[in-house]
PDB file of N, H, CA, C and O in Angstrom:
ATOM      1  N   MET A   1     -14.633   5.023  -8.016  1.00  0.00           N
ATOM      2  CA  MET A   1     -14.259   3.649  -7.815  1.00  0.00           C
ATOM      3  C   MET A   1     -15.107   3.065  -6.690  1.00  0.00           C
ATOM      4  O   MET A   1     -15.225   3.669  -5.623  1.00  0.00           O
ATOM      5  N   GLN A   2     -15.687   1.914  -6.917  1.00  0.00           N
ATOM      6  H   GLN A   2     -15.591   1.423  -7.783  1.00  0.00           H
ATOM      7  CA  GLN A   2     -16.415   1.201  -5.880  1.00  0.00           C
ATOM      8  C   GLN A   2     -15.685  -0.107  -5.607  1.00  0.00           C
ATOM      9  O   GLN A   2     -15.190  -0.762  -6.525  1.00  0.00           O
ATOM     10  N   ILE A   3     -15.625  -0.473  -4.336  1.00  0.00           N
ATOM     11  H   ILE A   3     -16.027   0.059  -3.591  1.00  0.00           H
ATOM     12  CA  ILE A   3     -14.916  -1.691  -3.953  1.00  0.00           C
ATOM     13  C   ILE A   3     -15.583  -2.277  -2.710  1.00  0.00           C
ATOM     14  O   ILE A   3     -16.136  -1.538  -1.897  1.00  0.00           O
ATOM     15  N   SER A   4     -15.533  -3.597  -2.560  1.00  0.00           N
ATOM     16  H   SER A   4     -15.084  -4.198  -3.221  1.00  0.00           H
ATOM     17  CA  SER A   4     -16.200  -4.250  -1.430  1.00  0.00           C
ATOM     18  C   SER A   4     -15.395  -4.167  -0.143  1.00  0.00           C
ATOM     19  O   SER A   4     -15.967  -4.322   0.936  1.00  0.00           O
ATOM     20  N   ALA A   5     -14.108  -3.933  -0.213  1.00  0.00           N
ATOM     21  H   ALA A   5     -13.644  -3.807  -1.089  1.00  0.00           H
ATOM     22  CA  ALA A   5     -13.276  -3.873   0.990  1.00  0.00           C
ATOM     23  C   ALA A   5     -13.706  -2.705   1.868  1.00  0.00           C
ATOM     24  O   ALA A   5     -13.971  -1.614   1.362  1.00  0.00           O
ATOM     25  N   ARG A   6     -13.778  -2.921   3.170  1.00  0.00           N
ATOM     26  H   ARG A   6     -13.563  -3.807   3.581  1.00  0.00           H
ATOM     27  CA  ARG A   6     -14.206  -1.894   4.105  1.00  0.00           C
ATOM     28  C   ARG A   6     -13.038  -1.061   4.626  1.00  0.00           C
ATOM     29  O   ARG A   6     -13.240   0.029   5.160  1.00  0.00           O
ATOM     30  N   ASN A   7     -11.835  -1.564   4.473  1.00  0.00           N
ATOM     31  H   ASN A   7     -11.671  -2.450   4.040  1.00  0.00           H
ATOM     32  CA  ASN A   7     -10.660  -0.883   4.991  1.00  0.00           C
ATOM     33  C   ASN A   7      -9.871  -0.244   3.862  1.00  0.00           C
ATOM     34  O   ASN A   7      -8.914  -0.830   3.356  1.00  0.00           O
ATOM     35  N   ALA A   8     -10.268   0.942   3.472  1.00  0.00           N
ATOM     36  H   ALA A   8     -11.045   1.418   3.883  1.00  0.00           H
ATOM     37  CA  ALA A   8      -9.569   1.709   2.440  1.00  0.00           C
ATOM     38  C   ALA A   8      -9.030   2.966   3.113  1.00  0.00           C
ATOM     39  O   ALA A   8      -9.797   3.812   3.574  1.00  0.00           O
ATOM     40  N   ILE A   9      -7.718   3.079   3.163  1.00  0.00           N
ATOM     41  H   ILE A   9      -7.095   2.392   2.789  1.00  0.00           H
ATOM     42  CA  ILE A   9      -7.069   4.157   3.904  1.00  0.00           C
ATOM     43  C   ILE A   9      -6.314   5.059   2.932  1.00  0.00           C
ATOM     44  O   ILE A   9      -5.435   4.599   2.204  1.00  0.00           O
ATOM     45  N   LYS A  10      -6.661   6.344   2.924  1.00  0.00           N
ATOM     46  H   LYS A  10      -7.376   6.718   3.515  1.00  0.00           H
ATOM     47  CA  LYS A  10      -5.995   7.300   2.051  1.00  0.00           C
ATOM     48  C   LYS A  10      -4.628   7.646   2.617  1.00  0.00           C
ATOM     49  O   LYS A  10      -4.456   7.753   3.832  1.00  0.00           O
ATOM     50  N   GLY A  11      -3.661   7.819   1.731  1.00  0.00           N
ATOM     51  H   GLY A  11      -3.801   7.732   0.744  1.00  0.00           H
ATOM     52  CA  GLY A  11      -2.329   8.190   2.166  1.00  0.00           C
ATOM     53  C   GLY A  11      -1.500   8.710   1.017  1.00  0.00           C
ATOM     54  O   GLY A  11      -1.983   8.841  -0.107  1.00  0.00           O
ATOM     55  N   LYS A  12      -0.237   9.008   1.309  1.00  0.00           N
ATOM     56  H   LYS A  12       0.156   8.902   2.223  1.00  0.00           H
ATOM     57  CA  LYS A  12       0.685   9.538   0.311  1.00  0.00           C
ATOM     58  C   LYS A  12       1.872   8.589   0.178  1.00  0.00           C
ATOM     59  O   LYS A  12       2.431   8.137   1.177  1.00  0.00           O
ATOM     60  N   VAL A  13       2.248   8.295  -1.055  1.00  0.00           N
ATOM     61  H   VAL A  13       1.794   8.662  -1.867  1.00  0.00           H
ATOM     62  CA  VAL A  13       3.402   7.441  -1.313  1.00  0.00           C
ATOM     63  C   VAL A  13       4.664   8.203  -0.896  1.00  0.00           C
ATOM     64  O   VAL A  13       4.925   9.300  -1.389  1.00  0.00           O
ATOM     65  N   VAL A  14       5.439   7.613   0.011  1.00  0.00           N
ATOM     66  H   VAL A  14       5.227   6.722   0.412  1.00  0.00           H
ATOM     67  CA  VAL A  14       6.669   8.264   0.455  1.00  0.00           C
ATOM     68  C   VAL A  14       7.918   7.553  -0.054  1.00  0.00           C
ATOM     69  O   VAL A  14       9.009   8.121  -0.023  1.00  0.00           O
ATOM     70  N   LYS A  15       7.766   6.305  -0.525  1.00  0.00           N
ATOM     71  H   LYS A  15       6.879   5.844  -0.550  1.00  0.00           H
ATOM     72  CA  LYS A  15       8.914   5.596  -1.067  1.00  0.00           C
ATOM     73  C   LYS A  15       8.455   4.466  -1.967  1.00  0.00           C
ATOM     74  O   LYS A  15       7.502   3.754  -1.650  1.00  0.00           O
ATOM     75  N   VAL A  16       9.140   4.304  -3.096  1.00  0.00           N
ATOM     76  H   VAL A  16       9.914   4.883  -3.353  1.00  0.00           H
ATOM     77  CA  VAL A  16       8.888   3.203  -4.023  1.00  0.00           C
ATOM     78  C   VAL A  16      10.224   2.518  -4.271  1.00  0.00           C
ATOM     79  O   VAL A  16      11.153   3.143  -4.782  1.00  0.00           O
ATOM     80  N   ASP A  17      10.332   1.235  -3.915  1.00  0.00           N
ATOM     81  H   ASP A  17       9.576   0.727  -3.500  1.00  0.00           H
ATOM     82  CA  ASP A  17      11.535   0.446  -4.193  1.00  0.00           C
ATOM     83  C   ASP A  17      11.137  -0.647  -5.177  1.00  0.00           C
ATOM     84  O   ASP A  17      10.404  -1.571  -4.826  1.00  0.00           O
ATOM     85  N   VAL A  18      11.620  -0.537  -6.401  1.00  0.00           N
ATOM     86  H   VAL A  18      12.216   0.214  -6.686  1.00  0.00           H
ATOM     87  CA  VAL A  18      11.269  -1.507  -7.441  1.00  0.00           C
ATOM     88  C   VAL A  18      12.398  -2.502  -7.598  1.00  0.00           C
ATOM     89  O   VAL A  18      13.551  -2.129  -7.816  1.00  0.00           O
ATOM     90  N   GLY A  19      12.050  -3.784  -7.482  1.00  0.00           N
ATOM     91  H   GLY A  19      11.114  -4.087  -7.305  1.00  0.00           H
ATOM     92  CA  GLY A  19      13.022  -4.855  -7.671  1.00  0.00           C
ATOM     93  C   GLY A  19      12.827  -5.511  -9.026  1.00  0.00           C
ATOM     94  O   GLY A  19      12.137  -4.971  -9.890  1.00  0.00           O
ATOM     95  N   ALA A  20      13.430  -6.666  -9.209  1.00  0.00           N
ATOM     96  H   ALA A  20      13.991  -7.104  -8.507  1.00  0.00           H
ATOM     97  CA  ALA A  20      13.332  -7.379 -10.481  1.00  0.00           C
ATOM     98  C   ALA A  20      11.928  -7.902 -10.744  1.00  0.00           C
ATOM     99  O   ALA A  20      11.487  -7.942 -11.892  1.00  0.00           O
ATOM    100  N   VAL A  21      11.214  -8.306  -9.679  1.00  0.00           N
ATOM    101  H   VAL A  21      11.573  -8.273  -8.746  1.00  0.00           H
ATOM    102  CA  VAL A  21       9.878  -8.880  -9.818  1.00  0.00           C
ATOM    103  C   VAL A  21       8.835  -8.093  -9.039  1.00  0.00           C
ATOM    104  O   VAL A  21       7.765  -7.787  -9.566  1.00  0.00           O
ATOM    105  N   ASN A  22       9.142  -7.763  -7.789  1.00  0.00           N
ATOM    106  H   ASN A  22      10.011  -8.011  -7.362  1.00  0.00           H
ATOM    107  CA  ASN A  22       8.201  -7.068  -6.909  1.00  0.00           C
ATOM    108  C   ASN A  22       8.672  -5.660  -6.592  1.00  0.00           C
ATOM    109  O   ASN A  22       9.818  -5.292  -6.849  1.00  0.00           O
ATOM    110  N   ALA A  23       7.766  -4.889  -6.030  1.00  0.00           N
ATOM    111  H   ALA A  23       6.835  -5.188  -5.821  1.00  0.00           H
ATOM    112  CA  ALA A  23       8.091  -3.541  -5.582  1.00  0.00           C
ATOM    113  C   ALA A  23       7.520  -3.360  -4.184  1.00  0.00           C
ATOM    114  O   ALA A  23       6.485  -3.937  -3.853  1.00  0.00           O
ATOM    115  N   THR A  24       8.185  -2.568  -3.372  1.00  0.00           N
ATOM    116  H   THR A  24       9.026  -2.098  -3.641  1.00  0.00           H
ATOM    117  CA  THR A  24       7.702  -2.229  -2.041  1.00  0.00           C
ATOM    118  C   THR A  24       7.295  -0.765  -2.057  1.00  0.00           C
ATOM    119  O   THR A  24       8.083   0.108  -2.422  1.00  0.00           O
ATOM    120  N   ILE A  25       6.051  -0.508  -1.657  1.00  0.00           N
ATOM    121  H   ILE A  25       5.412  -1.217  -1.361  1.00  0.00           H
ATOM    122  CA  ILE A  25       5.500   0.837  -1.644  1.00  0.00           C
ATOM    123  C   ILE A  25       5.257   1.229  -0.196  1.00  0.00           C
ATOM    124  O   ILE A  25       4.574   0.504   0.527  1.00  0.00           O
ATOM    125  N   LYS A  26       5.798   2.354   0.244  1.00  0.00           N
ATOM    126  H   LYS A  26       6.353   2.942  -0.344  1.00  0.00           H
ATOM    127  CA  LYS A  26       5.533   2.855   1.597  1.00  0.00           C
ATOM    128  C   LYS A  26       4.539   3.997   1.469  1.00  0.00           C
ATOM    129  O   LYS A  26       4.769   4.957   0.733  1.00  0.00           O
ATOM    130  N   ILE A  27       3.416   3.882   2.203  1.00  0.00           N
ATOM    131  H   ILE A  27       3.230   3.103   2.801  1.00  0.00           H
ATOM    132  CA  ILE A  27       2.323   4.855   2.145  1.00  0.00           C
ATOM    133  C   ILE A  27       2.162   5.473   3.533  1.00  0.00           C
ATOM    134  O   ILE A  27       1.898   4.770   4.508  1.00  0.00           O
ATOM    135  N   GLU A  28       2.322   6.785   3.612  1.00  0.00           N
ATOM    136  H   GLU A  28       2.536   7.357   2.820  1.00  0.00           H
ATOM    137  CA  GLU A  28       2.140   7.487   4.886  1.00  0.00           C
ATOM    138  C   GLU A  28       0.663   7.815   5.051  1.00  0.00           C
ATOM    139  O   GLU A  28       0.043   8.419   4.175  1.00  0.00           O
ATOM    140  N   VAL A  29       0.111   7.406   6.191  1.00  0.00           N
ATOM    141  H   VAL A  29       0.614   6.915   6.902  1.00  0.00           H
ATOM    142  CA  VAL A  29      -1.302   7.649   6.488  1.00  0.00           C
ATOM    143  C   VAL A  29      -1.389   8.500   7.747  1.00  0.00           C
ATOM    144  O   VAL A  29      -0.359   8.835   8.334  1.00  0.00           O
ATOM    145  N   GLU A  30      -2.587   8.852   8.170  1.00  0.00           N
ATOM    146  H   GLU A  30      -3.424   8.580   7.694  1.00  0.00           H
ATOM    147  CA  GLU A  30      -2.775   9.736   9.339  1.00  0.00           C
ATOM    148  C   GLU A  30      -2.054   9.257  10.583  1.00  0.00           C
ATOM    149  O   GLU A  30      -1.891   8.056  10.795  1.00  0.00           O
ATOM    150  N   ALA A  31      -1.644  10.158  11.367  1.00  0.00           N
ATOM    151  H   ALA A  31      -1.776  11.134  11.194  1.00  0.00           H
ATOM    152  CA  ALA A  31      -1.180  10.049  12.757  1.00  0.00           C
ATOM    153  C   ALA A  31       0.265  10.407  13.043  1.00  0.00           C
ATOM    154  O   ALA A  31       0.466  10.764  14.204  1.00  0.00           O
ATOM    155  N   PRO A  32       1.286  10.389  12.257  1.00  0.00           N
ATOM    156  CA  PRO A  32       1.538   9.697  10.977  1.00  0.00           C
ATOM    157  C   PRO A  32       1.980   8.250  11.205  1.00  0.00           C
ATOM    158  O   PRO A  32       2.746   7.955  12.123  1.00  0.00           O
ATOM    159  N   HIS A  33       1.502   7.396  10.387  1.00  0.00           N
ATOM    160  H   HIS A  33       0.880   7.635   9.641  1.00  0.00           H
ATOM    161  CA  HIS A  33       1.885   5.984  10.367  1.00  0.00           C
ATOM    162  C   HIS A  33       2.243   5.627   8.936  1.00  0.00           C
ATOM    163  O   HIS A  33       1.913   6.355   8.000  1.00  0.00           O
ATOM    164  N   THR A  34       2.913   4.511   8.777  1.00  0.00           N
ATOM    165  H   THR A  34       3.182   3.920   9.537  1.00  0.00           H
ATOM    166  CA  THR A  34       3.282   4.065   7.436  1.00  0.00           C
ATOM    167  C   THR A  34       2.794   2.648   7.219  1.00  0.00           C
ATOM    168  O   THR A  34       2.988   1.777   8.067  1.00  0.00           O
ATOM    169  N   ILE A  35       2.162   2.422   6.083  1.00  0.00           N
ATOM    170  H   ILE A  35       2.005   3.129   5.394  1.00  0.00           H
ATOM    171  CA  ILE A  35       1.754   1.085   5.648  1.00  0.00           C
ATOM    172  C   ILE A  35       2.726   0.684   4.552  1.00  0.00           C
ATOM    173  O   ILE A  35       3.008   1.472   3.649  1.00  0.00           O
ATOM    174  N   THR A  36       3.241  -0.544   4.625  1.00  0.00           N
ATOM    175  H   THR A  36       3.011  -1.184   5.358  1.00  0.00           H
ATOM    176  CA  THR A  36       4.135  -1.039   3.587  1.00  0.00           C
ATOM    177  C   THR A  36       3.418  -2.134   2.818  1.00  0.00           C
ATOM    178  O   THR A  36       2.913  -3.092   3.403  1.00  0.00           O
ATOM    179  N   ALA A  37       3.379  -1.984   1.504  1.00  0.00           N
ATOM    180  H   ALA A  37       3.789  -1.206   1.028  1.00  0.00           H
ATOM    181  CA  ALA A  37       2.722  -2.969   0.643  1.00  0.00           C
ATOM    182  C   ALA A  37       3.723  -3.523  -0.357  1.00  0.00           C
ATOM    183  O   ALA A  37       4.532  -2.779  -0.912  1.00  0.00           O
ATOM    184  N   THR A  38       3.669  -4.830  -0.586  1.00  0.00           N
ATOM    185  H   THR A  38       3.012  -5.434  -0.135  1.00  0.00           H
ATOM    186  CA  THR A  38       4.484  -5.445  -1.618  1.00  0.00           C
ATOM    187  C   THR A  38       3.566  -5.812  -2.765  1.00  0.00           C
ATOM    188  O   THR A  38       2.630  -6.594  -2.600  1.00  0.00           O
ATOM    189  N   ILE A  39       3.839  -5.242  -3.931  1.00  0.00           N
ATOM    190  H   ILE A  39       4.599  -4.607  -4.065  1.00  0.00           H
ATOM    191  CA  ILE A  39       3.040  -5.515  -5.125  1.00  0.00           C
ATOM    192  C   ILE A  39       3.990  -5.847  -6.266  1.00  0.00           C
ATOM    193  O   ILE A  39       5.204  -5.701  -6.120  1.00  0.00           O
ATOM    194  N   THR A  40       3.461  -6.287  -7.389  1.00  0.00           N
ATOM    195  H   THR A  40       2.475  -6.406  -7.507  1.00  0.00           H
ATOM    196  CA  THR A  40       4.333  -6.643  -8.503  1.00  0.00           C
ATOM    197  C   THR A  40       4.910  -5.401  -9.164  1.00  0.00           C
ATOM    198  O   THR A  40       4.314  -4.325  -9.135  1.00  0.00           O
ATOM    199  N   LYS A  41       6.065  -5.572  -9.749  1.00  0.00           N
ATOM    200  H   LYS A  41       6.549  -6.447  -9.773  1.00  0.00           H
ATOM    201  CA  LYS A  41       6.708  -4.500 -10.512  1.00  0.00           C
ATOM    202  C   LYS A  41       5.778  -4.048 -11.637  1.00  0.00           C
ATOM    203  O   LYS A  41       5.671  -2.856 -11.925  1.00  0.00           O
ATOM    204  N   GLU A  42       5.108  -5.015 -12.270  1.00  0.00           N
ATOM    205  H   GLU A  42       5.195  -5.983 -12.035  1.00  0.00           H
ATOM    206  CA  GLU A  42       4.169  -4.720 -13.354  1.00  0.00           C
ATOM    207  C   GLU A  42       3.038  -3.805 -12.877  1.00  0.00           C
ATOM    208  O   GLU A  42       2.626  -2.906 -13.610  1.00  0.00           O
ATOM    209  N   SER A  43       2.531  -4.024 -11.659  1.00  0.00           N
ATOM    210  H   SER A  43       2.866  -4.754 -11.064  1.00  0.00           H
ATOM    211  CA  SER A  43       1.466  -3.179 -11.126  1.00  0.00           C
ATOM    212  C   SER A  43       1.946  -1.745 -10.902  1.00  0.00           C
ATOM    213  O   SER A  43       1.216  -0.795 -11.182  1.00  0.00           O
ATOM    214  N   VAL A  44       3.168  -1.589 -10.401  1.00  0.00           N
ATOM    215  H   VAL A  44       3.761  -2.361 -10.174  1.00  0.00           H
ATOM    216  CA  VAL A  44       3.728  -0.246 -10.208  1.00  0.00           C
ATOM    217  C   VAL A  44       3.788   0.475 -11.548  1.00  0.00           C
ATOM    218  O   VAL A  44       3.425   1.647 -11.650  1.00  0.00           O
ATOM    219  N   GLU A  45       4.249  -0.232 -12.570  1.00  0.00           N
ATOM    220  H   GLU A  45       4.544  -1.184 -12.487  1.00  0.00           H
ATOM    221  CA  GLU A  45       4.372   0.377 -13.897  1.00  0.00           C
ATOM    222  C   GLU A  45       3.003   0.702 -14.501  1.00  0.00           C
ATOM    223  O   GLU A  45       2.816   1.787 -15.051  1.00  0.00           O
ATOM    224  N   GLU A  46       2.045  -0.227 -14.404  1.00  0.00           N
ATOM    225  H   GLU A  46       2.197  -1.108 -13.957  1.00  0.00           H
ATOM    226  CA  GLU A  46       0.708  -0.005 -14.974  1.00  0.00           C
ATOM    227  C   GLU A  46      -0.025   1.142 -14.281  1.00  0.00           C
ATOM    228  O   GLU A  46      -0.692   1.941 -14.938  1.00  0.00           O
ATOM    229  N   LEU A  47       0.098   1.224 -12.938  1.00  0.00           N
ATOM    230  H   LEU A  47       0.640   0.574 -12.404  1.00  0.00           H
ATOM    231  CA  LEU A  47      -0.573   2.277 -12.179  1.00  0.00           C
ATOM    232  C   LEU A  47       0.234   3.578 -12.152  1.00  0.00           C
ATOM    233  O   LEU A  47      -0.256   4.616 -11.707  1.00  0.00           O
ATOM    234  N   LYS A  48       1.475   3.504 -12.635  1.00  0.00           N
ATOM    235  H   LYS A  48       1.872   2.660 -12.997  1.00  0.00           H
ATOM    236  CA  LYS A  48       2.366   4.674 -12.663  1.00  0.00           C
ATOM    237  C   LYS A  48       2.500   5.289 -11.261  1.00  0.00           C
ATOM    238  O   LYS A  48       2.338   6.495 -11.076  1.00  0.00           O
ATOM    239  N   ILE A  49       2.799   4.431 -10.287  1.00  0.00           N
ATOM    240  H   ILE A  49       2.931   3.451 -10.437  1.00  0.00           H
ATOM    241  CA  ILE A  49       2.916   4.868  -8.901  1.00  0.00           C
ATOM    242  C   ILE A  49       4.247   5.591  -8.716  1.00  0.00           C
ATOM    243  O   ILE A  49       5.304   5.056  -9.049  1.00  0.00           O
ATOM    244  N   THR A  50       4.186   6.803  -8.187  1.00  0.00           N
ATOM    245  H   THR A  50       3.327   7.238  -7.917  1.00  0.00           H
ATOM    246  CA  THR A  50       5.386   7.591  -7.934  1.00  0.00           C
ATOM    247  C   THR A  50       5.318   8.200  -6.540  1.00  0.00           C
ATOM    248  O   THR A  50       4.241   8.359  -5.965  1.00  0.00           O
ATOM    249  N   GLU A  51       6.481   8.536  -6.013  1.00  0.00           N
ATOM    250  H   GLU A  51       7.356   8.407  -6.480  1.00  0.00           H
ATOM    251  CA  GLU A  51       6.546   9.167  -4.698  1.00  0.00           C
ATOM    252  C   GLU A  51       5.843  10.514  -4.718  1.00  0.00           C
ATOM    253  O   GLU A  51       5.947  11.269  -5.685  1.00  0.00           O
ATOM    254  N   GLY A  52       5.124  10.805  -3.638  1.00  0.00           N
ATOM    255  H   GLY A  52       5.040  10.192  -2.852  1.00  0.00           H
ATOM    256  CA  GLY A  52       4.452  12.088  -3.491  1.00  0.00           C
ATOM    257  C   GLY A  52       3.007  12.115  -3.931  1.00  0.00           C
ATOM    258  O   GLY A  52       2.307  13.093  -3.666  1.00  0.00           O
ATOM    259  N   GLU A  53       2.532  11.067  -4.597  1.00  0.00           N
ATOM    260  H   GLU A  53       3.100  10.273  -4.812  1.00  0.00           H
ATOM    261  CA  GLU A  53       1.136  11.101  -5.040  1.00  0.00           C
ATOM    262  C   GLU A  53       0.205  10.465  -4.023  1.00  0.00           C
ATOM    263  O   GLU A  53       0.625   9.651  -3.201  1.00  0.00           O
ATOM    264  N   GLU A  54      -1.071  10.849  -4.089  1.00  0.00           N
ATOM    265  H   GLU A  54      -1.412  11.510  -4.758  1.00  0.00           H
ATOM    266  CA  GLU A  54      -2.098  10.312  -3.199  1.00  0.00           C
ATOM    267  C   GLU A  54      -2.574   8.966  -3.727  1.00  0.00           C
ATOM    268  O   GLU A  54      -2.845   8.821  -4.919  1.00  0.00           O
ATOM    269  N   VAL A  55      -2.675   7.985  -2.841  1.00  0.00           N
ATOM    270  H   VAL A  55      -2.455   8.103  -1.873  1.00  0.00           H
ATOM    271  CA  VAL A  55      -3.166   6.648  -3.189  1.00  0.00           C
ATOM    272  C   VAL A  55      -4.075   6.156  -2.068  1.00  0.00           C
ATOM    273  O   VAL A  55      -4.275   6.854  -1.074  1.00  0.00           O
ATOM    274  N   MET A  56      -4.619   4.967  -2.229  1.00  0.00           N
ATOM    275  H   MET A  56      -4.457   4.401  -3.037  1.00  0.00           H
ATOM    276  CA  MET A  56      -5.403   4.322  -1.179  1.00  0.00           C
ATOM    277  C   MET A  56      -4.805   2.955  -0.903  1.00  0.00           C
ATOM    278  O   MET A  56      -4.551   2.182  -1.827  1.00  0.00           O
ATOM    279  N   ALA A  57      -4.580   2.657   0.365  1.00  0.00           N
ATOM    280  H   ALA A  57      -4.786   3.284   1.116  1.00  0.00           H
ATOM    281  CA  ALA A  57      -4.177   1.318   0.779  1.00  0.00           C
ATOM    282  C   ALA A  57      -5.472   0.578   1.090  1.00  0.00           C
ATOM    283  O   ALA A  57      -6.200   0.951   2.010  1.00  0.00           O
ATOM    284  N   ILE A  58      -5.752  -0.457   0.331  1.00  0.00           N
ATOM    285  H   ILE A  58      -5.160  -0.759  -0.416  1.00  0.00           H
ATOM    286  CA  ILE A  58      -6.992  -1.206   0.513  1.00  0.00           C
ATOM    287  C   ILE A  58      -6.632  -2.548   1.137  1.00  0.00           C
ATOM    288  O   ILE A  58      -5.890  -3.344   0.563  1.00  0.00           O
ATOM    289  N   ILE A  59      -7.177  -2.775   2.327  1.00  0.00           N
ATOM    290  H   ILE A  59      -7.780  -2.128   2.794  1.00  0.00           H
ATOM    291  CA  ILE A  59      -6.846  -3.978   3.086  1.00  0.00           C
ATOM    292  C   ILE A  59      -8.041  -4.912   3.085  1.00  0.00           C
ATOM    293  O   ILE A  59      -9.107  -4.572   3.597  1.00  0.00           O
ATOM    294  N   LYS A  60      -7.860  -6.083   2.511  1.00  0.00           N
ATOM    295  H   LYS A  60      -6.994  -6.360   2.095  1.00  0.00           H
ATOM    296  CA  LYS A  60      -8.928  -7.077   2.442  1.00  0.00           C
ATOM    297  C   LYS A  60      -8.370  -8.365   3.017  1.00  0.00           C
ATOM    298  O   LYS A  60      -7.498  -8.989   2.413  1.00  0.00           O
ATOM    299  N   SER A  61      -8.862  -8.766   4.172  1.00  0.00           N
ATOM    300  H   SER A  61      -9.570  -8.258   4.664  1.00  0.00           H
ATOM    301  CA  SER A  61      -8.333  -9.955   4.826  1.00  0.00           C
ATOM    302  C   SER A  61      -9.448 -10.663   5.565  1.00  0.00           C
ATOM    303  O   SER A  61     -10.373 -10.034   6.078  1.00  0.00           O
ATOM    304  N   SER A  62      -9.349 -11.957   5.611  1.00  0.00           N
ATOM    305  H   SER A  62      -8.597 -12.468   5.194  1.00  0.00           H
ATOM    306  CA  SER A  62     -10.361 -12.730   6.339  1.00  0.00           C
ATOM    307  C   SER A  62      -9.937 -12.987   7.785  1.00  0.00           C
ATOM    308  O   SER A  62     -10.741 -13.464   8.586  1.00  0.00           O
ATOM    309  N   GLU A  63      -8.686 -12.677   8.127  1.00  0.00           N
ATOM    310  H   GLU A  63      -8.033 -12.289   7.476  1.00  0.00           H
ATOM    311  CA  GLU A  63      -8.261 -12.847   9.506  1.00  0.00           C
ATOM    312  C   GLU A  63      -7.124 -11.880   9.850  1.00  0.00           C
ATOM    313  O   GLU A  63      -6.388 -11.419   8.978  1.00  0.00           O
ATOM    314  N   VAL A  64      -7.008 -11.596  11.127  1.00  0.00           N
ATOM    315  H   VAL A  64      -7.606 -11.971  11.835  1.00  0.00           H
ATOM    316  CA  VAL A  64      -5.928 -10.783  11.649  1.00  0.00           C
ATOM    317  C   VAL A  64      -5.337 -11.549  12.809  1.00  0.00           C
ATOM    318  O   VAL A  64      -6.067 -12.017  13.682  1.00  0.00           O
ATOM    319  N   MET A  65      -4.014 -11.685  12.830  1.00  0.00           N
ATOM    320  H   MET A  65      -3.421 -11.304  12.120  1.00  0.00           H
ATOM    321  CA  MET A  65      -3.353 -12.394  13.922  1.00  0.00           C
ATOM    322  C   MET A  65      -2.736 -11.393  14.874  1.00  0.00           C
ATOM    323  O   MET A  65      -2.212 -10.364  14.447  1.00  0.00           O
ATOM    324  N   VAL A  66      -2.796 -11.689  16.166  1.00  0.00           N
ATOM    325  H   VAL A  66      -3.221 -12.525  16.512  1.00  0.00           H
ATOM    326  CA  VAL A  66      -2.181 -10.855  17.186  1.00  0.00           C
ATOM    327  C   VAL A  66      -1.289 -11.764  18.031  1.00  0.00           C
ATOM    328  O   VAL A  66      -1.716 -12.842  18.444  1.00  0.00           O
ATOM    329  N   ALA A  67      -0.069 -11.339  18.284  1.00  0.00           N
ATOM    330  H   ALA A  67       0.278 -10.464  17.948  1.00  0.00           H
ATOM    331  CA  ALA A  67       0.848 -12.130  19.097  1.00  0.00           C
ATOM    332  C   ALA A  67       1.344 -11.281  20.258  1.00  0.00           C
ATOM    333  O   ALA A  67       1.476 -10.062  20.149  1.00  0.00           O
ATOM    334  N   LYS A  68       1.613 -11.951  21.365  1.00  0.00           N
ATOM    335  H   LYS A  68       1.505 -12.941  21.453  1.00  0.00           H
ATOM    336  CA  LYS A  68       2.159 -11.265  22.536  1.00  0.00           C
ATOM    337  C   LYS A  68       3.275 -12.130  23.103  1.00  0.00           C
ATOM    338  O   LYS A  68       3.124 -13.339  23.278  1.00  0.00           O
ATOM    339  N   LYS A  69       4.377 -11.489  23.380  1.00  0.00           N
ATOM    340  H   LYS A  69       4.499 -10.507  23.238  1.00  0.00           H
ATOM    341  CA  LYS A  69       5.533 -12.206  23.887  1.00  0.00           C
ATOM    342  C   LYS A  69       5.458 -12.401  25.374  1.00  0.00           C
ATOM    343  O   LYS A  69       6.361 -12.992  25.966  1.00  0.00           O
TER     344      LYS A  69
END
């Protein structure tokens, strides 16, 4: 697979919560940290995403916001 995004992080799916329209996928990555992604229910079904499998969290963004209280 080739992709233009520079931030592709390998991890393991630790939780899949499928709702009526969207699904929340929790991906454990190094250190350990967790990335949470919200994708469509249809995407979960098409990709056959299940807990325990290896995936990549691909982050493509034109900006990052930082806030300090």
